[in-house]
C-alpha positions as a printed NumPy array, in Angstrom:
array([[ 30.717, -69.646,  -2.881],
       [ 27.297, -68.667,  -3.653],
       [ 26.61 , -65.83 ,  -5.976],
       [ 23.606, -63.886,  -5.067],
       [ 21.967, -61.774,  -7.56 ],
       [ 20.45 , -58.573,  -6.38 ],
       [ 17.598, -56.922,  -8.052],
       [ 18.416, -53.442,  -9.053],
       [ 15.811, -50.992,  -7.908],
       [ 14.723, -48.601, -10.535],
       [ 14.794, -44.956,  -9.56 ],
       [ 11.481, -43.202,  -9.139],
       [ 11.763, -40.14 , -11.311],
       [  8.275, -38.796, -10.653],
       [  7.77 , -35.686,  -8.593],
       [  5.168, -35.898,  -5.88 ],
       [  3.181, -32.684,  -6.301],
       [  0.708, -33.223,  -3.472],
       [  2.877, -31.404,  -0.863],
       [  3.317, -28.484,  -3.27 ],
       [ -0.433, -28.232,  -3.766],
       [ -0.95 , -28.259,   0.01 ],
       [  1.562, -25.455,   0.475],
       [ -0.014, -23.385,  -2.303],
       [ -3.491, -23.778,  -0.797],
       [ -2.224, -22.691,   2.62 ],
       [ -0.537, -19.638,   1.056],
       [ -3.71 , -18.793,  -0.846],
       [ -5.747, -18.886,   2.366],
       [ -3.168, -16.726,   4.171],
       [ -3.262, -14.103,   1.405],
       [ -7.057, -14.149,   1.296],
       [ -7.229, -13.523,   5.037],
       [ -4.501, -10.858,   5.253],
       [ -5.36 ,  -8.788,   2.159],
       [ -8.429,  -7.083,   3.673],
       [ -6.299,  -6.177,   6.706],
       [ -3.815,  -4.267,   4.546],
       [ -6.196,  -1.36 ,   4.095],
       [ -5.153,   0.709,   7.053],
       [ -5.603,   4.261,   7.962],
       [ -8.085,   6.763,   9.145],
       [-11.724,   6.175,   8.292],
       [-12.898,   8.928,   5.992],
       [-16.034,   9.207,   3.91 ],
       [-14.581,   9.689,   0.424],
       [-16.526,  11.606,  -2.212],
       [-17.994,   9.666,  -5.128],
       [-16.603,  10.191,  -8.629],
       [-16.785,   8.394, -11.946],
       [-13.2  ,   8.502, -13.122],
       [-10.738,   5.922, -14.342],
       [ -8.26 ,   4.746, -11.692],
       [ -4.737,   6.141, -11.823],
       [ -2.1  ,   3.664, -12.972],
       [  0.622,   3.394, -10.339],
       [  4.007,   1.774, -10.445],
       [  4.853,  -1.213,  -8.305],
       [  5.713,   0.975,  -5.352],
       [  3.195,   2.189,  -2.818],
       [  2.059,   5.819,  -3.181],
       [  2.417,   8.241,  -0.297],
       [ -1.074,   9.002,   1.009],
       [ -1.922,  12.06 ,   3.096],
       [ -5.369,  11.932,   4.717],
       [ -7.662,  14.691,   6.003],
       [-10.477,  13.541,   8.27 ],
       [-13.846,  15.256,   8.75 ],
       [-12.416,  17.372,  11.577],
       [ -9.639,  18.736,   9.313],
       [ -6.787,  16.773,  10.946],
       [ -3.855,  15.642,   8.795],
       [ -2.458,  12.1  ,   8.752],
       [  0.431,  10.663,   6.713],
       [  1.132,   6.987,   6.051],
       [  4.898,   6.936,   6.601],
       [  5.988,   3.545,   7.91 ],
       [  2.476,   2.112,   7.716],
       [  1.326,   4.171,  10.736],
       [ -1.08 ,   7.023,  10.082],
       [ -3.254,   6.831,  13.17 ],
       [ -1.79 ,   9.935,  14.837],
       [ -2.76 ,  13.417,  13.696],
       [  0.216,  15.566,  12.67 ],
       [  0.672,  19.252,  11.914],
       [  1.169,  20.765,   8.48 ],
       [  4.84 ,  21.473,   9.209],
       [  5.5  ,  17.796,   9.996],
       [  3.718,  16.778,   6.776],
       [  5.822,  19.207,   4.739],
       [  9.088,  18.022,   6.359],
       [  8.328,  14.312,   5.932],
       [  7.184,  14.687,   2.326],
       [ 10.255,  16.78 ,   1.513],
       [ 12.554,  14.064,   2.928],
       [ 10.722,  11.337,   1.018],
       [ 10.847,  13.296,  -2.255],
       [ 14.583,  13.947,  -1.796],
       [ 15.114,  10.184,  -1.767],
       [ 12.544,   9.376,  -4.472],
       [ 11.469,  12.38 ,  -6.586],
       [  9.076,  10.2  ,  -8.645],
       [  7.033,   9.14 ,  -5.586],
       [  3.303,   9.417,  -6.242],
       [  1.422,  11.59 ,  -3.743],
       [ -2.286,  11.097,  -3.082],
       [ -4.687,  13.073,  -0.879],
       [ -7.611,  11.288,   0.796],
       [-10.029,  13.923,   2.019],
       [-13.312,  13.318,   3.782],
       [-16.189,  14.747,   1.766],
       [-17.295,  16.8  ,   4.782],
       [-13.963,  18.608,   5.172],
       [-13.818,  22.199,   3.992],
       [-12.352,  22.726,   0.55 ],
       [ -9.951,  25.271,   2.038],
       [ -8.274,  22.571,   4.184],
       [ -7.601,  20.445,   1.112],
       [ -6.127,  23.444,  -0.727],
       [ -3.93 ,  24.232,   2.298],
       [ -2.664,  20.652,   2.277],
       [ -1.934,  20.766,  -1.446],
       [  0.023,  24.013,  -0.935],
       [  2.048,  22.299,   1.823],
       [  2.797,  19.398,  -0.524],
       [  3.801,  21.824,  -3.288],
       [  6.148,  23.624,  -0.861],
       [  7.686,  20.229,  -0.051],
       [  8.53 ,  19.796,  -3.747],
       [  5.686,  17.591,  -4.962],
       [  5.413,  17.928,  -8.753],
       [  1.82 ,  16.632,  -8.793],
       [ -0.783,  15.417,  -6.325],
       [ -3.684,  13.051,  -6.959],
       [ -7.027,  13.03 ,  -5.17 ],
       [ -8.523,   9.738,  -3.944],
       [-12.243,   9.105,  -4.525],
       [-14.502,   6.085,  -4.352]])
């Protein structure tokens, strides 16, 4: 009988990081391409202001937009391309604030819209139970 000796293979305990780097680079490119697309909504010409930005929590604020024609838009569900009435805005905001009373509310108003329309919107938001409303500027 012949005894054969086998060489024991040593285990390779090194981690190959090249596939991880490839995946991270692909994810970086995806995020770089999709981030500019996340800014959705109605195109409005915001007024200029020199103020510090408002610190928000991790959650997305609720943004109500007024275009130059005085139409209202709300970004519920990521879709704010359809003009809605003041009653619909008040109802939707009231439902959202019942679920999350700390939800931040912001108003994006075109600089050409009449001041009265912005005040009317802020009154609607107050009637819906909004404790405070912020104004968006550039």
